[in-house]
N, C-alpha and C positions, 0 to 999 in steps of 0.2 A: 790435567787432565782429566782424563774420561772415564767409561768404563763399558761401555757398549750396550749400557742399557736406558733403553730408551724413555724418557719420561713421556713423553707428550708426540701427540701426532698433530704439529702449527699448521696453521695457513697460511702462504704466500700473502702478502697483501699489494708490494709490489718490489718494483726491479726496474730502479733508475739508472743509465747504463751513464757515466758520467766522463768521459776517456779512458781513459788508463783503467778508469775504476770501475764500480760502480753502487751504488746503495737500495741494501736490501730493508725489506720491514715486511715482518713476522706478525701473526698473531699467534697466540700461544697462553693463556687465563695460567696455568704451572708455574713457568721458564720467569716469565713473568712475573709474579707473585712477590717475591723480594729483592729482584733486578734490579742494580743499579749503574749507572754508565763506568767503563771497564770493567765492568766483569764477562766473564768469557761461557761462551754459551756454544753449542755446538748442533749444526743447521747438517741437515744430512750428514752426519760429519765433516764435518769441516769446521774448524775453531773457529767463531765467531770474537768478537771483542763488542761488549753493545757499549754502541755511542747514545744513542734517545733510549728515554722508556715512556709509554704514553698508552696508556690504559695499560687494557692486556697484550701492546704491540710492542717490539722491538722494534730496531733499526740501527743497521751494522754495515761497517763500510768493509766491500769485497776489492781487494787488489789485481793486480792483470792476472797475475802469478796464480793467484788462489780463481780466477776463472779459468784461467789455464788447464791451472791440471785437474779443474774439477770439473762438476755438472752446475752447479752453482748457475750459472751464465743461461741457461735452458729454464731456468725457471720460469712461470710464468705469475700474475695473480691469482689467486683458487688453489695453486697445485698445492699437493700433500708436503707436509715436509717432517723427516725425526727430530726431534724436538728435547736433546739434553743437556742438564746445567755443568757444571762442573764437578768433579768429585768433594767431597772433602775432608778431609785427616780421619776424621772421627767417623768416616762411614765405610759399611764394607763393600768387597771390591768384587759385585758382579760379578761383574762380565771378565775384562781384560786388559791388562792399557792400553788405551783408545787415548794417543795426542791429538787427533784432528788437525792431522797432517798427512792431509791426504795423496796417496803416491801415484794415484791415475786412475784411471777409468777405468769402466769393463760393461760388459751391459747382455740382458737376461735370452739367455742362451735357449730356456726352457721348462717348463714348468710340467710336472708329475705329480698328479695327486696322489694321496693314499688315504688309508678310511680315518688319519688320526693328524695325519701330517703333508707336506709338499716334500720332493723337493728340485732343488730349485736350479740348475746348472746355466752356469755367468766364463764369459769371459775373462781370458786371464793376459795380460800384455805380458808378452816378450822381456819385457826386465822387470815380472815380479815377480816369477813362475819362480825362479832360483828361492824364494822367500816363505812357500804355499805346502806346504805339509800335509797328508790325511792325518788327521785327529792337530793341527793347526788351529793355531786362529786366529781369522782376520773379521775385521770392520767391514762391513759393507755397508753403505752408507749411513751409516755411525752406528747398527748393530751387530751388536759382537757376536762370531758364531764358530762355531767348529767349524771345520772344515772335511766334509764328509767322504770326499774322493777328488782324487789331481790329473788332468788327462794332458796332453804337451800344453794343448792355449787355453784350458777351461777347467773347472773346478766348479762342484758342486755342494748345495750345504742344504740339511736337511730341518724343513722348519717347521716347529711346532703350535697348536691353534694360537698361544698368547703372541706369537711374533709373525702371524698370520693376522691377526687380529687388533693387535696393539704397535705396528708399524709399517711402514707404504711398502713392504716386502712384498705383506698379502696381498696389496693389488698390481704389484710393476711387472708388465708383461714383454713376451718378448720381443727387441729390440731396442724397450728402452733403459737409457745406461744407466749406472751406479757407481757411487764414487767408494774406492778403495783401499784400506788400513793395510796393508801388512805385521805385521807383528813385530813393533822395536826392535825388537830379543832379538831378531835373527838379524838383523842389519849389525847389532853392535856387534854379534859373533862375529860376522861372517868380518866386517872387521878389525877385528882384534885377530883373526889366526891369517890374515892378509899380511897382518903386519909382523906375525910372528914368523910366515915361512918368506919374508925378506935378510 
C-alpha cells in the first residue's frame, strides 16, 4: 500500500521488452537506499516488485496486464518518473490509500497557471467516471490529489508548488498520458450496494 506522497523523481535507465512482459530499470537513490529483492516500489503509481538492486537503481518485471493498463510501456530511457516506497505501518498516511493498481490512463488536456498554483485538466475514461467526485481523492501518476472539479469526460486538479516541483505533474504537457487510480473505497461501496440491491 502507498499514500500517494512521492518520495523522489527517478529516472528510467532501461525498458527491455520481453515478449508478453518487460524489464524496467529505474534510478532513484532514495527508494533504493533500503530496497531489497521482493520490496514494492510505485513507479508513476504502478506497484512493482523489486527483482534486483544495483547501486542506486532497481529492476522490476512488468507483466502484459500492467503494460496494457498503464503508461509504463511508453517510457524511454531518461524519462522522469514518480517513485514511492510502500508505506510502513508506523508512518503517517499523508495522502490517501493508494494500492498501486492502476485502473486506466487519461491524458493531460490543459494547464492553467495561477499565481502560486496550476489547474490541470485531465481526460477521464467513461468506465472510471462514476468513481470520481468533486473533493474526492484520485491518484494521478501515483500522486495523491484532491479532485477540484468534474465534467462528463474530464476532471481538474489544483497543483501546489510542491507538487509542481517534486513530481512529474509539473512537467506533463497536453497530450501526454497519465496513470489513474480511483479511490478503492468507492469501488468497495459500489460492490456492497449492488449486493444489497440484489
